[in-house]
Structure formats: C-alpha cells, structure tokens
C-alpha positions as CSV (number, residue, x, y, z in Angstrom):
1,M,-165.3,120.5,66.5
2,N,-168.1,118.3,67.5
3,P,-171.3,119.2,65.6
4,H,-173.5,117.6,68.2
5,Y,-172.0,119.9,71.0
6,L,-172.4,122.9,68.7
7,G,-176.1,122.0,68.3
8,V,-176.7,121.7,72.0
9,F,-174.8,124.9,72.6
10,L,-176.9,126.8,70.1
11,E,-180.1,125.4,71.7
12,Y,-179.2,127.1,74.9
13,F,-177.4,130.1,73.6
14,I,-180.0,131.5,71.1
15,P,-182.9,131.5,73.6
16,T,-180.6,133.1,76.2
17,V,-179.5,135.8,73.8
18,L,-183.2,136.4,72.9
19,V,-184.3,136.7,76.6
20,V,-181.3,139.0,77.4
21,S,-181.9,141.1,74.3
22,I,-185.6,141.5,75.1
23,M,-184.8,142.5,78.7
24,L,-182.2,145.0,77.5
25,G,-184.4,146.4,74.7
26,R,-187.8,146.2,76.5
27,I,-188.3,150.0,76.5
28,T,-187.7,150.1,72.7
29,I,-190.0,147.1,72.2
30,L,-192.8,148.7,74.3
31,Q,-192.4,152.0,72.5
32,A,-192.8,150.2,69.1
33,C,-195.9,148.4,70.5
34,L,-197.3,151.8,71.6
35,F,-196.6,153.3,68.2
36,L,-198.4,150.4,66.5
37,V,-201.4,150.7,68.8
38,R,-201.6,154.5,68.3
39,S,-201.3,154.1,64.6
40,V,-204.2,151.6,64.4
41,L,-206.4,153.7,66.7
42,H,-205.6,156.8,64.7
43,F,-206.6,155.0,61.5
44,F,-210.0,153.9,63.0
45,T,-210.6,157.2,64.8
46,E,-210.3,159.2,61.5
47,R,-212.7,156.8,59.8
48,M,-215.2,156.9,62.7
49,T,-215.0,160.7,63.0
50,G,-216.0,161.0,59.4
51,I,-218.9,158.6,59.8
52,T,-220.0,160.3,63.0
53,L,-220.0,163.7,61.3
54,M,-222.0,162.3,58.4
55,I,-224.6,160.8,60.8
56,L,-224.8,164.1,62.8
57,S,-225.3,166.1,59.6
58,K,-228.2,163.8,58.6
59,I,-229.8,164.2,62.0
60,D,-229.5,168.0,61.8
61,E,-230.9,167.9,58.3
62,I,-234.0,165.9,59.5
63,N,-234.4,168.1,62.6
64,A,-234.1,171.3,60.5
65,Q,-237.1,170.4,58.3
66,Q,-239.9,172.7,59.1
67,I,-243.5,171.7,59.3
68,V,-246.6,173.9,58.8
69,F,-249.7,174.0,60.9
70,F,-252.6,176.0,59.5
71,T,-254.8,177.6,62.2
72,R,-258.0,179.5,61.9
73,G,-258.0,181.1,65.3
74,D,-256.5,181.5,68.7
75,N,-257.9,178.4,70.4
76,I,-254.9,177.6,72.6
77,A,-256.1,174.1,73.3
78,N,-256.0,173.2,69.6
79,L,-252.6,174.9,69.3
80,N,-251.3,173.0,72.3
81,R,-252.6,169.7,70.8
82,A,-250.7,170.5,67.6
83,M,-247.5,171.2,69.6
84,L,-248.0,167.9,71.5
85,Y,-248.5,166.1,68.2
86,V,-245.3,167.5,66.7
87,Q,-243.3,166.7,69.8
88,Q,-244.5,163.1,70.0
89,N,-244.8,162.2,66.3
90,E,-242.5,164.3,64.2
91,H,-238.7,164.2,63.8
92,T,-238.4,168.0,63.7
93,N,-238.3,170.8,66.2
94,R,-239.4,173.6,63.9
95,I,-243.0,174.5,63.3
96,K,-244.5,177.3,61.2
97,V,-248.0,178.3,62.5
98,V,-249.8,179.9,59.6
99,N,-253.0,182.0,59.9
100,V,-254.6,182.6,56.5
101,V,-256.8,185.7,56.5
102,R,-258.4,187.9,53.8
103,D,-257.4,191.1,55.7
104,E,-254.9,191.9,58.4
105,S,-257.8,192.9,60.7
106,E,-259.0,189.3,60.8
107,V,-256.0,188.0,62.6
108,P,-257.2,186.8,66.1
109,P,-255.9,189.3,68.7
110,N,-254.7,186.6,71.2
111,L,-253.1,184.3,68.6
112,K,-249.6,185.9,68.8
113,R,-249.7,186.0,72.6
114,D,-250.9,182.3,72.8
115,L,-248.0,181.3,70.5
116,D,-245.5,183.2,72.6
117,F,-246.8,181.3,75.6
118,L,-246.5,177.9,73.8
119,N,-243.0,178.9,72.7
120,E,-242.1,179.2,76.4
121,A,-244.0,176.0,77.3
122,Y,-242.1,174.0,74.5
123,P,-238.6,175.4,74.5
124,N,-237.3,172.5,72.4
125,I,-239.8,173.5,69.6
126,D,-239.0,176.6,67.5
127,I,-242.4,178.2,66.7
128,E,-242.6,180.7,63.9
129,F,-245.9,182.7,63.4
130,V,-246.9,183.7,59.9
131,V,-249.9,185.6,58.8
132,R,-250.8,185.0,55.1
133,I,-253.2,187.2,53.2
134,G,-255.3,185.2,50.8
135,R,-257.8,182.4,50.7
136,F,-257.0,178.9,52.2
137,G,-257.2,176.2,49.6
138,P,-255.3,173.8,47.4
139,D,-253.7,176.6,45.3
140,L,-252.3,178.4,48.4
141,I,-251.0,175.1,49.8
142,R,-249.2,174.3,46.6
143,K,-247.8,177.8,46.4
144,L,-246.5,177.8,50.0
145,S,-245.1,174.3,49.5
146,E,-243.0,175.6,46.6
147,I,-242.0,178.9,48.2
148,W,-241.0,177.4,51.6
149,K,-239.7,174.1,50.1
150,I,-241.9,172.1,52.5
151,P,-243.7,169.0,51.2
152,T,-247.4,169.1,51.6
153,N,-247.3,165.9,53.7
154,L,-245.5,168.0,56.3
155,M,-248.4,170.5,56.4
156,F,-251.2,170.0,59.0
157,I,-254.7,171.4,59.6
158,G,-257.0,171.0,62.5
159,S,-260.5,169.5,62.1
160,P,-262.3,171.4,59.3
161,G,-265.8,172.6,60.1
162,N,-269.0,171.7,58.2
163,H,-268.6,174.8,56.0
164,F,-265.2,173.7,54.7
165,M,-265.5,173.6,50.9
166,Y,-262.6,171.2,50.1
167,G,-262.1,167.6,50.9
168,L,-258.9,166.5,52.6
169,K,-257.8,164.7,49.4
170,D,-258.1,168.0,47.5
171,L,-255.5,169.6,49.7
172,G,-252.7,167.6,48.1
173,G,-251.5,165.5,51.1
174,V,-252.1,167.9,54.0
175,R,-252.6,165.9,57.1
176,L,-255.3,166.3,59.7
177,I,-254.0,166.2,63.3
178,I,-256.7,167.6,65.5
C-alpha cells in the first residue's frame, strides 16, 4: 500500500534473493564458467595447433634440403672441416659428398671408410656418398643441380689447386668452404 515501503522492501529482497540463488546454484554457475573457459581454450588450441604444425613443417622442409660437397680425394681433415662448416653454418642436416672421377678405379680407396667414420662422428648429419663418372665443371654442376633439385649455391668445393681450369664464378654459384 505504501510505495515507499515497497521500494525499501525490494532494495533488501532482490539482493537477498540473488545471494541465495547464487549459493543454491553455485555448482551450475561454476559448471557454466568451466564450459566457457574450455570452449575458449579449445578455440585457441585448435588455431595454435594449426600454426604449430605449419611452423614444424617449414622447419622440416628447411632441414630436409640437401647440400652437396664435391671432394677430390680422401683427405679426412678436409672432409671433417666440411662437416664442421655444415654443422655450424647451414640449416640442414643432409649432405651429399660427391667424388667426380673419369673411371671407377680413380675413386680413392679410403674415401668410403673415412665418410663412414665421419657419419659416426656426426650422428646429426646424414652423409650420402656419391661417385659420379664424368668431368668436373660448370656443365656437370648445372646437370646435377637440375637432377637433384639442389640450387648451386648449396653446392660446395674445397680449395681448388693451381691446375683448376675454371674460375669460381664460372661454376654458377658454387661456394668455396675450405
């Protein structure tokens, strides 16, 4: 009957009903909060998983790129320096060691054994040994680059001797590492 009393009553009644309702329904409210948190985390987890997989795929792609090291002989010190260079300066763990000879009999007898030793010494580097019959030069480098799909700037040679008939620029981007 008195509107002023009704207003005072509602000022106390509504907060009391809210507090009592919260106390009686706190499990339901907490479950709703838990559902909301899980939904938000699931949303972000899905997005982050996709981004993580994309980044890991790119890292694997970079690490899978092979590089080529052309060697004349079985000097294990030079081969070791090449492995150290790859380990310290390249983003790959795969190296193809190529020995270009005119005849199979010219392959240095200790080269395979030395590479097996280096393969054990550098377990994180995958070393593949390839003997190529032919003549080392710009044409062979271009041909191998196309066949193996390895850019020439990921191909390396040791220091050429005085009898080397090509300049480094003639080799199409092959790098000198020793």
